[in-house]
C-alpha positions as CSV (number, residue, x, y, z in Angstrom):
1,X,-71.5,-111.2,51.4
2,X,-72.3,-109.6,48.1
3,X,-75.1,-107.1,47.6
4,X,-77.1,-109.2,45.2
5,X,-80.9,-108.9,44.8
6,X,-81.8,-111.7,47.1
7,X,-85.5,-112.4,47.4
8,X,-87.1,-112.3,50.8
9,X,-90.7,-113.3,51.3
10,X,-93.5,-111.9,53.5
11,X,-96.5,-114.1,54.0
12,X,-99.2,-112.7,56.3
13,X,-102.8,-112.2,57.3
14,X,-104.3,-109.7,59.7
15,X,-101.4,-107.3,59.3
16,X,-102.3,-103.7,58.6
17,X,-101.1,-101.9,55.4
18,X,-99.1,-99.5,57.6
19,X,-97.2,-102.4,59.3
20,X,-96.4,-104.1,56.0
21,X,-95.3,-100.9,54.5
22,X,-92.9,-100.2,57.3
23,X,-91.5,-103.7,57.2
24,X,-91.2,-103.6,53.4
25,X,-89.3,-100.4,53.6
26,X,-86.8,-101.9,56.1
27,X,-86.2,-105.1,54.1
28,X,-86.2,-103.3,50.7
29,X,-82.8,-101.8,51.5
30,X,-81.2,-105.2,51.1
31,X,-83.6,-107.5,49.4
32,X,-86.2,-107.8,46.7
33,X,-89.3,-108.2,48.7
34,X,-92.2,-110.5,47.7
35,X,-95.5,-110.2,49.6
36,X,-98.3,-112.7,49.8
37,X,-101.5,-112.1,51.8
38,X,-102.8,-115.5,52.8
39,X,-106.1,-116.9,54.1
40,X,-106.8,-116.9,57.8
41,X,-106.3,-120.5,58.6
42,X,-105.2,-120.5,62.3
43,X,-108.1,-119.8,64.7
44,X,-105.8,-119.1,67.6
45,X,-104.4,-115.9,66.1
46,X,-105.9,-112.8,64.6
47,X,-102.6,-112.0,62.9
48,X,-99.8,-114.1,61.5
49,X,-96.6,-113.1,59.6
50,X,-93.8,-115.3,58.2
51,X,-90.6,-113.5,57.3
52,X,-88.3,-115.7,55.2
53,X,-84.7,-114.4,54.9
54,X,-82.6,-116.1,52.2
55,X,-79.4,-115.8,54.1
56,X,-78.0,-118.3,56.7
57,X,-78.3,-117.4,60.3
58,X,-74.8,-116.1,61.2
59,X,-72.9,-113.2,62.5
60,X,-72.0,-112.3,58.9
61,X,-75.7,-111.8,58.1
62,X,-76.1,-109.2,60.9
63,X,-73.0,-107.4,59.9
64,X,-74.1,-107.3,56.2
65,X,-77.8,-106.5,57.0
66,X,-76.8,-103.9,59.6
67,X,-77.6,-104.0,63.4
68,X,-79.6,-100.8,63.2
69,X,-81.8,-102.2,60.5
70,X,-82.3,-105.4,62.5
71,X,-83.2,-103.3,65.6
72,X,-85.9,-101.6,63.5
73,X,-87.4,-105.0,62.6
74,X,-87.4,-106.1,66.2
75,X,-89.0,-102.8,67.3
76,X,-91.7,-103.1,64.6
77,X,-92.6,-106.6,65.6
78,X,-92.9,-105.6,69.3
79,X,-95.1,-102.7,68.2
80,X,-97.3,-105.1,66.3
81,X,-97.8,-107.1,69.5
82,X,-98.4,-104.0,71.6
83,X,-101.1,-102.7,69.2
84,X,-103.0,-106.0,69.6
85,X,-102.9,-106.0,73.4
86,X,-102.0,-108.6,76.0
87,X,-103.6,-111.5,74.2
88,X,-102.4,-114.3,72.0
89,X,-103.4,-112.6,68.9
90,X,-100.3,-112.6,66.7
91,X,-97.8,-115.2,65.7
92,X,-94.5,-114.3,64.1
93,X,-92.2,-116.7,62.3
94,X,-88.7,-115.7,61.2
95,X,-86.9,-118.2,59.0
96,X,-83.3,-117.9,57.9
97,X,-82.7,-120.1,54.8
98,X,-79.4,-121.5,53.7
99,X,-80.0,-121.5,49.9
100,X,-77.6,-124.5,49.6
101,X,-80.3,-126.8,51.0
102,X,-82.8,-125.6,48.4
103,X,-80.3,-126.4,45.6
104,X,-80.0,-130.0,46.9
105,X,-83.7,-130.6,46.0
106,X,-84.2,-128.2,43.1
107,X,-80.9,-127.8,41.2
108,X,-81.1,-130.2,38.4
109,X,-77.8,-129.1,36.9
110,X,-75.9,-129.8,40.2
111,X,-77.6,-133.3,40.3
112,X,-76.5,-133.9,36.7
113,X,-72.9,-132.9,37.5
114,X,-72.9,-135.3,40.4
115,X,-74.1,-138.0,38.1
116,X,-71.4,-137.2,35.5
117,X,-68.7,-137.3,38.1
118,X,-69.9,-140.7,39.2
119,X,-70.9,-139.5,42.6
120,X,-74.5,-140.7,42.6
121,X,-77.5,-139.1,44.3
122,X,-77.6,-137.9,47.9
123,X,-79.5,-140.5,49.8
124,X,-78.4,-140.1,53.4
125,X,-78.3,-137.3,56.0
126,X,-74.7,-138.3,56.8
127,X,-73.6,-137.5,53.2
128,X,-70.6,-135.2,53.3
129,X,-71.9,-133.2,50.4
130,X,-74.8,-131.8,52.4
131,X,-74.5,-128.2,53.5
132,X,-72.9,-127.7,57.0
133,X,-75.3,-124.9,58.0
134,X,-79.1,-125.5,58.4
135,X,-82.1,-123.4,57.9
136,X,-83.1,-121.8,61.2
137,X,-86.6,-121.0,62.4
138,X,-87.9,-118.9,65.3
139,X,-91.6,-118.8,66.2
140,X,-92.9,-116.2,68.6
141,X,-96.5,-116.5,69.8
142,X,-96.7,-115.7,73.5
143,X,-99.8,-114.0,74.8
144,X,-97.7,-112.0,77.4
145,X,-96.1,-108.8,76.0
146,X,-93.0,-109.0,78.2
147,X,-92.4,-112.7,77.2
148,X,-93.0,-111.9,73.5
149,X,-90.6,-109.0,73.6
150,X,-88.0,-111.0,75.4
151,X,-88.1,-113.7,72.8
152,X,-87.7,-111.1,70.0
153,X,-84.7,-109.5,71.8
154,X,-82.9,-112.8,72.3
155,X,-83.0,-114.0,68.7
156,X,-79.7,-112.5,67.6
157,X,-78.0,-113.9,70.8
158,X,-78.6,-117.3,69.3
159,X,-76.0,-116.6,66.6
160,X,-73.3,-117.4,69.2
161,X,-75.0,-120.6,70.5
162,X,-76.1,-122.2,67.2
163,X,-72.5,-123.5,66.3
164,X,-72.3,-125.0,69.8
165,X,-75.7,-126.7,69.3
166,X,-74.7,-128.0,65.9
167,X,-71.4,-129.4,67.3
168,X,-73.2,-131.2,70.2
169,X,-72.6,-134.9,70.0
170,X,-76.4,-135.6,70.1
171,X,-76.8,-133.7,66.9
172,X,-73.4,-134.1,65.2
173,X,-73.4,-137.9,65.5
174,X,-77.0,-138.1,64.3
175,X,-77.1,-136.0,61.2
176,X,-76.4,-132.8,59.4
177,X,-79.5,-130.7,60.3
178,X,-81.5,-129.4,57.4
179,X,-83.8,-127.3,59.6
180,X,-83.4,-126.3,63.2
181,X,-86.6,-125.1,64.9
182,X,-86.0,-123.0,68.1
183,X,-88.6,-122.9,70.8
184,X,-88.8,-120.2,73.5
185,X,-89.1,-121.5,77.0
186,X,-91.1,-119.2,79.3
187,X,-89.7,-120.7,82.5
188,X,-86.1,-120.2,81.7
189,X,-86.6,-117.2,79.4
190,X,-84.4,-118.8,76.7
191,X,-84.5,-120.2,73.2
192,X,-83.6,-123.9,72.9
193,X,-83.5,-126.4,70.0
194,X,-87.0,-127.8,70.0
195,X,-86.9,-129.8,66.8
196,X,-84.4,-130.8,64.1
197,X,-85.3,-131.9,60.7
198,X,-82.7,-133.8,58.7
199,X,-82.5,-135.1,55.1
200,X,-84.0,-138.4,56.4
201,X,-86.4,-137.4,59.1
202,X,-86.8,-135.4,62.3
203,X,-86.1,-135.5,66.0
204,X,-87.5,-133.5,68.9
205,X,-85.4,-132.3,71.9
206,X,-86.2,-131.2,75.4
207,X,-84.8,-128.0,76.9
208,X,-82.1,-129.9,78.8
209,X,-80.8,-132.4,76.2
210,X,-78.2,-130.1,74.7
211,X,-76.9,-128.5,77.8
212,X,-73.9,-130.9,78.4
């Protein structure tokens, strides 16, 4: 992965200047960071932060980003939760984006090249020209500190399981996923594929559907 000035986004409300400054400092080593303080629209949370990382969720990302740097982000997020107490006061979304999906919708030059090559527009989520790797989203919002921390700690473990999930017949025979939303199950203390959005539509999965 090249060291290019990729742009990562921080959208938040109810986050202290100190917390944003520390997070900014960690991300600024690798990205150009864009911040946006939003309005408080979710009555269930005092604080909300969305971290959008413009790199696909893979082992290559963690090697490039650095495991120590990733550990600092996890520690900071857990500290955010600790500072707010054992209540459901903070929601954290971490989104890994495969930029190739964005180009499908916004790259007019690529669309024009397809037209000139006689390929036609992409109309189906089974089109072979669609990217193989999806955007991946994790949402952490537990009111219990130990569950919240467990969810944070287990995000990087999902790097090994994502290819397995994408290769599962129930997903592979249905579509090329554009977005995979992971849900953390409190009972089993594990992340599972909760929802998949494709080029054509979406599908929700239960915790047991992709086990076999």
